[in-house]
Structure formats: structure tokens, C-alpha cells
N, C-alpha and C positions, 0 to 999 in steps of 0.2 A: 448647579446644573452644568452639564457638559456642553462641549462645543457641538455644532451641527454634525461634524464628522463622527464624534464619539457617540452621539445619539443614533445616527444611522448605523454605525457599526454594531451597537448593542441590539438594534432592531433586527438587522440581518442575522446576527449570531443567534438570537432567540428564535427567529422564524426557521432557520436552518435546523436547529435542534428539534423544534416541534414537527417539522415536515419529515424528519428522519424517523419519526414514530408513527407515521400515518398508516392506517390499516391496509392501504393498497400494497404496501411492501410485504405484508405477511405471506402471501402466496410465494413470493420469491424466496423468502427465508425458509418456508416449509419445504420447498423444492430442494434447497441446499441441505437442509436437515435430512431429508430422505436420501439424497445422493450420498451423504456422509455415513449413513447407516449406523449411527451410534459412535462412529470414530471421531469423537470430538478432538482428539489429539491431531489427527490428520487435517481436520477442518481448520484448527488453529494454526497448524503448520503452514497451510496454504495462505491463510490471511496474513500471517507474519512475514512470509517471504515475499508475497505480492507487495505489501506495504513497504517493507524494507527496501526492496528493489526500486520502488518509486522514489523513496527518500534518497537513495543513492544517486539518482540522476533525474531529478524532477523537471529539469529543463527540456528533456527529450520526450516527455509524456504529458498528456492532458489532464490526468487525474482520475480517469475511469477506474484505474487500478485501486484507488483509495475507496471508491464506492463499492467495488467488488470485495475488497478486504473488510470493509465495514459490514456488508451484508453477511459475510461469513462469520464475523464476530457476534453479531446480534442474533444469529440463527441458533445459538445454544450456549452452554456454559463455556467459560474461557479460563484456562489455566494461565494466569497473568505472567508467571515466571517463564513458562514455556513460550508465551507470546513475545515477551521481551527478548528472550534469547534468539528467537527466530526472526524478529524484525532486525536485530543486529546482524544475523547471518545474511539475510537478504540484502541489507545495506552494504555490508562488506563485500559480498559477492558482486554486486553491481558496481561498486567502486573499483574492485580489482579488474573487472571486465572493461570498465570505462577507461581506467588508467593504463591498461595493458596494450593499448593500440596506438599510443602516441610516442613522441620523442622522449617523454619523461618516463616511459616504461622501463622497468629494471633491465629488461633484455635489449633495450634500445629500440629505435624505429624499425619497422618491417622494411626490409630492403625491397626496392622496386623489382618487378618481374623482369627477367631478361627478355629481350626482344627475340621473337621467332621461336 
């Protein structure tokens, strides 16, 4: 038998997975399928770049992006190789954006604006 924390973790994990399959979400997924108009590649592209961007800088966001990406993914078929590539693209883009504004940036820090 697991510790109380392990038991609670397993319960939360299971409940989250069950709730992700609730019928109330179907209208949201149907809307996304309709908007995508059969373009599963673009739907997966959006999901991948949204999720990858969040993973690239999770401390600056709350996680609604992951819910959006998840809804896009469960709204239809997913090309897993395409998704993997696009998550990486979203992650790398966010990392380069995040890193491009500080002293560690390859081009150095942004110089202060001149007065007047």
C-alpha cells in the first residue's frame, strides 16, 4: 500500500483523466472540428505550437494553453510525428524568444533608450 500522498496522487490522476472525457466537452471539440474544416494538419499544428510554447516558458503562464491544446488534440485524428515536431518547434521558438531579451542573449542586452 502506498503512502497517503501516493494514494491522493493516484486519485487525482484518475479523476483528471475521467473528467477529461466528460460529455460536456464534446460541444467544444465539435466546434473546433468545424472550425478546422477537415484540416487536421492545421489543428494539430496549432495544438503542438500552443503546447510547445507553454513548455518553453511554463512559469509565465497558468496552463490554459495546455487545456486548449488538449481540446484540439482530442477533437480529431492526430499525426503523432507531426505533433512531436510542432511541440518541439513551439518550445524552441518560445525558448529563443525568452532568451533573446536578457543579458545572456547572443546579441547581448538591449541598450537603454537614449533620453529625449
